C-alpha positions as CSV (number, residue, x, y, z in Angstrom):
1,M,100.4,46.8,40.9
2,D,99.2,43.5,39.4
3,G,102.5,41.9,40.5
4,V,101.9,42.9,44.1
5,L,98.3,41.7,43.9
6,N,99.4,38.4,42.5
7,L,102.0,38.1,45.2
8,W,99.3,38.8,47.9
9,H,97.0,36.1,46.4
10,A,99.9,33.6,46.6
11,T,100.3,34.1,50.3
12,G,98.8,31.8,52.9
13,I,97.3,34.8,54.7
14,A,95.1,35.6,51.7
15,N,94.0,32.0,51.2
16,F,93.4,30.7,54.7
17,T,89.8,29.7,55.5
18,F,88.3,29.4,59.0
19,P,87.7,25.6,58.7
20,A,91.3,25.1,57.6
21,L,92.6,27.0,60.6
22,I,90.4,24.8,62.9
23,M,92.0,21.7,61.4
24,I,95.5,23.1,61.8
25,A,94.6,23.7,65.4
26,V,93.4,20.0,65.6
27,G,96.8,19.0,64.2
28,C,98.5,21.1,66.8
29,L,96.3,19.4,69.5
30,L,97.5,16.0,68.3
31,L,101.1,17.1,68.4
32,Y,100.5,18.3,72.0
33,L,99.0,15.0,73.0
34,A,101.9,13.1,71.4
35,I,104.7,15.3,72.8
36,A,103.4,16.6,76.1
37,R,101.1,13.8,77.1
38,N,102.9,10.9,75.5
39,F,99.6,9.6,73.9
40,E,100.5,7.2,71.1
41,P,103.3,9.5,70.0
42,L,104.6,7.2,67.2
43,L,101.4,7.8,65.3
44,L,99.8,10.9,66.6
45,L,102.9,13.0,65.9
46,P,103.0,12.3,62.2
47,I,99.2,12.3,61.9
48,G,99.1,15.7,63.6
49,F,101.9,17.1,61.3
50,G,100.2,15.6,58.3
51,A,96.9,17.4,59.3
52,I,98.8,20.7,59.4
53,L,100.4,20.1,56.0
54,T,97.2,19.0,54.2
55,N,95.4,22.2,55.3
56,I,98.0,24.6,54.2
57,P,96.4,26.6,51.3
58,V,98.0,26.8,47.8
59,A,100.7,24.2,48.7
60,G,98.6,21.4,47.3
61,L,100.3,18.6,49.2
62,S,97.2,16.4,49.2
63,E,96.2,17.2,45.6
64,P,97.4,15.2,42.6
65,G,101.1,15.8,42.2
66,G,101.6,16.5,45.9
67,L,103.7,14.4,48.3
68,L,100.9,13.5,50.6
69,Y,98.7,12.5,47.7
70,Y,101.2,9.9,46.5
71,V,102.0,8.7,50.0
72,Y,98.3,8.1,50.6
73,H,97.6,6.4,47.3
74,I,100.7,4.2,47.3
75,G,100.6,3.2,50.9
76,I,97.0,3.4,52.2
77,D,94.8,3.2,49.1
78,S,96.7,0.0,48.1
79,G,96.6,-1.3,51.7
80,V,100.4,-1.8,51.8
81,F,101.3,0.3,54.8
82,P,98.9,-1.4,57.3
83,L,100.1,-4.8,56.1
84,L,103.7,-3.9,56.6
85,I,102.8,-2.6,60.1
86,F,101.1,-6.0,60.8
87,M,104.3,-7.8,59.7
88,G,106.3,-5.8,62.2
89,V,103.8,-6.3,65.0
90,G,103.9,-10.1,64.3
91,A,107.7,-10.0,64.6
92,L,107.3,-8.2,67.9
93,T,104.7,-10.6,69.3
94,D,105.4,-13.5,71.6
95,F,102.5,-16.0,71.5
96,S,103.8,-18.1,74.4
97,A,101.1,-17.0,76.9
98,L,98.3,-17.8,74.4
99,I,99.9,-21.2,73.4
100,A,100.3,-22.1,77.1
101,N,96.6,-21.3,77.8
102,P,94.6,-21.6,74.6
103,R,91.3,-20.7,76.4
104,M,92.4,-17.1,76.2
105,L,91.4,-17.1,72.6
106,L,87.8,-17.0,73.8
107,L,88.6,-13.7,75.6
108,G,90.1,-12.2,72.5
109,A,87.1,-13.3,70.6
110,A,84.6,-12.0,73.2
111,A,86.2,-8.5,73.2
112,Q,85.4,-8.2,69.5
113,F,81.7,-8.1,70.4
114,G,82.1,-4.3,70.7
115,I,82.8,-4.2,66.9
116,F,79.5,-5.8,65.9
117,A,77.5,-4.0,68.6
118,T,78.8,-0.7,67.2
119,L,78.0,-1.8,63.7
120,F,74.3,-1.7,64.6
121,G,74.8,1.5,66.5
122,A,76.2,3.3,63.4
123,I,73.2,2.1,61.4
124,L,70.8,3.4,64.0
125,L,72.4,6.8,63.9
126,N,70.9,7.2,60.5
127,Y,67.6,7.9,62.2
128,I,69.1,11.2,63.5
129,P,69.1,14.1,61.0
130,G,72.6,14.8,59.6
131,F,73.9,11.2,59.7
132,E,74.0,9.2,56.5
133,F,76.2,6.1,57.2
134,T,76.1,3.3,54.6
135,L,76.6,-0.3,55.7
136,Q,80.3,0.1,54.5
137,D,80.7,3.2,56.6
138,A,79.2,1.5,59.6
139,S,81.5,-1.5,59.2
140,A,84.6,0.7,59.0
141,I,83.5,2.7,62.1
142,A,82.8,-0.4,64.1
143,I,86.3,-1.8,63.7
144,I,87.5,1.0,66.1
145,G,86.2,-1.3,68.9
146,G,89.0,-3.7,68.1
147,A,91.5,-1.1,69.4
148,D,93.9,-2.0,66.5
149,G,95.0,1.1,64.5
150,P,96.4,-0.7,61.4
151,T,93.3,-2.9,61.1
152,A,91.1,0.2,61.4
153,I,93.1,2.0,58.7
154,F,93.1,-1.1,56.4
155,L,89.4,-1.6,56.6
156,A,88.5,2.1,56.4
157,S,90.7,2.4,53.2
158,K,88.7,-0.4,51.6
159,L,85.2,0.5,52.8
160,A,85.0,4.2,53.7
161,P,88.1,6.2,52.5
162,D,86.3,9.5,53.1
163,L,86.0,8.7,56.8
164,L,89.6,7.3,57.1
165,G,90.9,10.4,58.9
166,A,88.2,10.5,61.6
167,I,88.3,6.7,62.1
168,A,92.1,6.6,62.4
169,V,92.2,9.5,64.9
170,A,89.5,7.9,67.0
171,A,91.2,4.5,66.9
172,Y,94.6,5.8,68.0
173,S,93.1,8.3,70.5
174,Y,91.2,5.6,72.3
175,M,94.2,3.3,72.2
176,A,96.2,6.0,73.9
177,L,93.4,6.4,76.5
178,V,93.4,2.7,77.5
179,P,94.8,3.5,81.0
180,I,92.0,6.0,81.6
181,I,89.0,4.3,79.9
182,Q,89.5,0.7,81.0
183,P,90.1,0.7,84.8
184,P,86.7,2.2,85.8
185,I,84.9,-0.4,83.6
186,M,87.0,-3.2,85.0
187,R,86.3,-2.2,88.6
188,A,82.6,-1.6,88.0
189,L,82.1,-5.1,86.6
190,T,84.2,-7.1,89.1
191,T,84.2,-7.6,92.8
192,Q,87.2,-7.1,95.1
193,E,87.3,-10.9,95.6
194,E,87.4,-11.5,91.8
195,R,90.1,-8.9,91.3
196,E,92.3,-10.7,94.0
197,I,92.2,-14.1,92.2
198,Q,95.7,-15.4,91.6
199,M,96.2,-17.5,88.5
200,P,98.7,-20.4,88.3
201,Q,102.0,-20.0,86.6
202,L,102.0,-20.8,82.9
203,R,103.8,-23.8,81.5
204,A,106.9,-23.5,79.4
205,V,106.3,-23.4,75.6
206,S,108.6,-25.2,73.3
207,K,110.2,-23.6,70.2
208,K,108.4,-26.2,68.0
209,E,105.1,-25.0,69.3
210,K,106.0,-21.4,68.6
211,I,106.9,-22.2,65.0
212,V,103.8,-24.3,64.3
213,F,101.4,-21.8,65.8
214,P,101.6,-19.0,63.1
215,L,101.5,-21.7,60.4
216,M,98.4,-23.2,62.0
217,V,96.7,-19.8,62.3
218,L,97.4,-19.0,58.7
219,S,96.1,-22.4,57.5
220,L,92.8,-22.0,59.4
221,T,92.4,-18.5,58.0
222,I,93.0,-19.7,54.4
223,L,90.4,-22.4,54.9
224,F,87.6,-20.5,56.6
225,L,88.1,-16.8,56.1
226,P,90.4,-15.9,53.1
227,A,89.3,-12.3,53.2
228,A,91.3,-11.9,56.5
229,T,94.4,-13.5,54.9
230,P,96.2,-10.2,54.0
231,L,96.3,-9.0,57.6
232,V,96.7,-12.4,59.3
233,G,99.2,-13.6,56.7
234,M,101.6,-10.7,57.2
235,F,101.2,-11.0,60.9
236,C,102.1,-14.7,60.8
237,L,105.0,-14.0,58.5
238,G,106.5,-11.6,61.0
239,N,105.9,-14.0,63.8
240,L,107.4,-16.9,62.0
241,M,110.5,-14.9,61.2
242,R,110.8,-14.2,64.9
243,E,110.3,-17.7,66.2
244,S,112.2,-19.7,63.5
245,G,115.5,-18.2,64.7
246,V,117.1,-18.6,61.3
247,V,116.4,-15.1,59.9
248,D,117.3,-12.8,62.7
249,R,118.3,-10.0,60.3
250,L,114.9,-10.1,58.7
251,S,113.1,-10.3,62.0
252,N,115.1,-7.3,63.4
253,S,114.4,-5.3,60.2
254,A,110.7,-6.0,60.5
255,Q,110.7,-5.0,64.2
256,N,112.8,-1.8,63.6
257,E,113.6,-0.2,60.3
258,I,110.6,-1.4,58.3
259,I,107.9,-0.7,60.9
260,N,109.5,2.6,61.8
261,I,109.7,3.9,58.3
262,T,106.2,2.7,57.5
263,T,104.9,4.3,60.6
264,I,106.1,7.7,59.5
265,F,104.5,7.5,56.1
266,L,101.3,5.9,57.5
267,G,100.9,8.8,59.9
268,L,101.4,11.4,57.2
269,A,99.0,9.6,54.9
270,V,96.3,9.4,57.6
271,G,96.9,13.1,58.4
272,S,96.4,14.0,54.7
273,K,92.7,12.8,55.1
274,L,92.2,15.4,57.9
275,A,91.2,18.1,55.5
276,A,88.6,20.5,56.8
277,D,85.9,19.5,54.3
278,K,86.2,15.8,55.3
279,F,86.7,16.1,59.1
280,L,84.5,19.0,60.2
281,T,81.2,17.3,59.8
282,V,78.5,16.0,62.2
283,E,79.5,12.5,61.2
284,T,82.9,12.9,62.8
285,I,81.2,13.5,66.1
286,G,79.2,10.3,65.6
287,I,82.4,8.4,64.8
288,L,84.1,9.6,68.0
289,V,81.1,8.7,70.1
290,L,80.6,5.3,68.5
291,G,84.4,4.6,68.9
292,A,84.2,5.2,72.6
293,L,81.1,3.0,72.8
294,A,82.8,0.2,70.8
295,F,85.8,0.3,73.1
296,A,83.8,0.2,76.3
297,I,81.6,-2.7,75.0
298,G,84.7,-4.6,73.9
299,T,86.3,-4.2,77.4
300,A,83.1,-5.2,79.1
301,S,82.4,-8.3,77.0
302,G,85.9,-9.5,77.6
303,V,85.4,-9.2,81.4
304,F,82.1,-11.0,81.2
305,M,83.5,-13.9,79.2
306,A,86.3,-14.2,81.7
307,K,83.8,-14.3,84.6
308,G,81.9,-17.1,82.8
309,L,85.1,-19.1,82.1
310,N,86.1,-18.8,85.8
311,K,82.9,-20.4,86.9
312,F,83.4,-23.5,84.8
313,S,87.2,-23.7,84.9
314,K,89.2,-26.1,87.2
315,S,92.0,-23.5,87.4
316,P,91.0,-20.0,88.6
317,I,90.8,-17.2,86.0
318,N,90.9,-13.6,87.1
319,P,88.1,-11.7,85.2
320,L,90.4,-8.7,84.8
321,V,92.4,-10.5,82.1
322,G,89.3,-10.4,79.9
323,A,89.7,-6.6,79.5
324,A,93.0,-7.3,77.7
325,G,91.1,-9.0,74.8
326,V,91.1,-5.7,73.0
327,S,94.2,-5.6,70.9
328,A,96.0,-2.6,72.3
329,V,99.2,-4.5,72.7
330,P,100.8,-4.4,75.3
331,M,99.1,-1.5,76.9
332,A,95.9,-3.3,77.8
333,A,97.8,-6.1,79.4
334,R,99.8,-3.6,81.5
335,V,96.6,-1.9,82.7
336,V,95.2,-5.3,83.7
337,N,98.4,-6.0,85.7
338,K,98.2,-2.6,87.4
339,V,94.6,-3.0,88.4
340,G,95.3,-6.5,89.7
341,L,98.2,-5.3,91.8
342,E,96.1,-2.6,93.3
343,S,93.7,-5.3,94.7
344,N,96.4,-7.8,95.6
345,P,100.1,-6.8,95.8
346,H,101.1,-10.4,95.0
347,N,98.8,-10.7,92.0
348,F,101.0,-10.5,88.8
349,L,98.7,-10.8,85.8
350,L,100.9,-9.4,83.0
351,M,101.8,-12.7,81.4
352,H,98.3,-14.1,81.8
353,A,96.9,-10.9,80.2
354,M,99.2,-11.2,77.3
355,G,97.3,-14.3,76.1
356,P,94.0,-12.5,75.4
357,N,95.9,-9.4,74.4
358,V,97.6,-11.1,71.4
359,A,94.4,-13.1,70.8
360,G,92.7,-9.7,70.4
361,V,95.1,-8.8,67.6
362,L,94.1,-11.9,65.7
363,G,90.4,-11.4,66.7
364,S,90.3,-7.8,65.2
365,A,91.9,-9.0,62.0
366,V,89.4,-11.8,61.7
367,A,86.5,-9.4,62.5
368,A,87.8,-7.1,59.7
369,G,87.9,-10.1,57.3
370,I,84.3,-11.0,58.2
371,L,83.1,-7.4,57.6
372,L,85.1,-7.2,54.3
373,A,83.7,-10.5,53.1
374,I,80.1,-9.4,53.9
375,V,80.0,-5.8,52.8
376,G,83.2,-5.3,50.9
């Protein structure tokens, strides 16, 4: 009889709790969004599966000795996985549009305003009963506005590891919803005449310029914001491998095998933080709301900056390209191009939007470095 009782207590049925079942349902929802709706499937699928695995009772996958425990501590707690992802993103990025029109850096910088606006929003939430965000928590939440998943994970792992799961899910969910969130904001803040503005063709960029650019960005980061060097440095390494033309095998590995393998484990590690006791809190609701607010403010501030530049620029600037200043590459640039074509069938803004789009990647990394330097 004792043997049967012991066997019963070893089953999942006897050990499941209602909160754990809710989180398994959340994991299934993420799988649905990834597979059926194609929302950021490369990350939401492993994150969703990781959420299911970490909430399985008795298995102990996220406890010391479990697979997810080691994946998280080796790759996320150390900061290695986000940095490897940044190297791969750098190897995939073409800076030609930004080099040809350096003013687009201002749009990438303006879009980061959503990060710092949300920082104060998170602090103000502490006046509502149930919320207890520290300055470190608020900083980690605010980075969602940069629309850069690896940066959000990197900063959250350093400043607010307990909130990592909610922050990562919010960041990647809003990145996936770029085609839904951004267009209404862009149309509301621009006139039909502004959306029809056609921008002149970009100049050709030499190979020498492409090689010098990542080295120059890294040098400036080392001099003025060394705290951002881990992210910016790995990004520049990947980009230099791409543009140098002498290490194609390494560049291809960074673009494919390394980034793909890392993405699998990164997703599982993030999913391991979606345990019921960490995720099912009132603070998670606050994070999701603040993330949406950060993203909306970032989009709006980029559009406003582009409108201002257009007034003082000799060559016309379509304000829509400012929305690409958030670093959801290349989705934000494609959304800008789509909205521009709706207003003017001859208005191709994709290459112009790629300038602020890749500037946004650098901007979010710099913003993370600033926050890390101040409150880390």
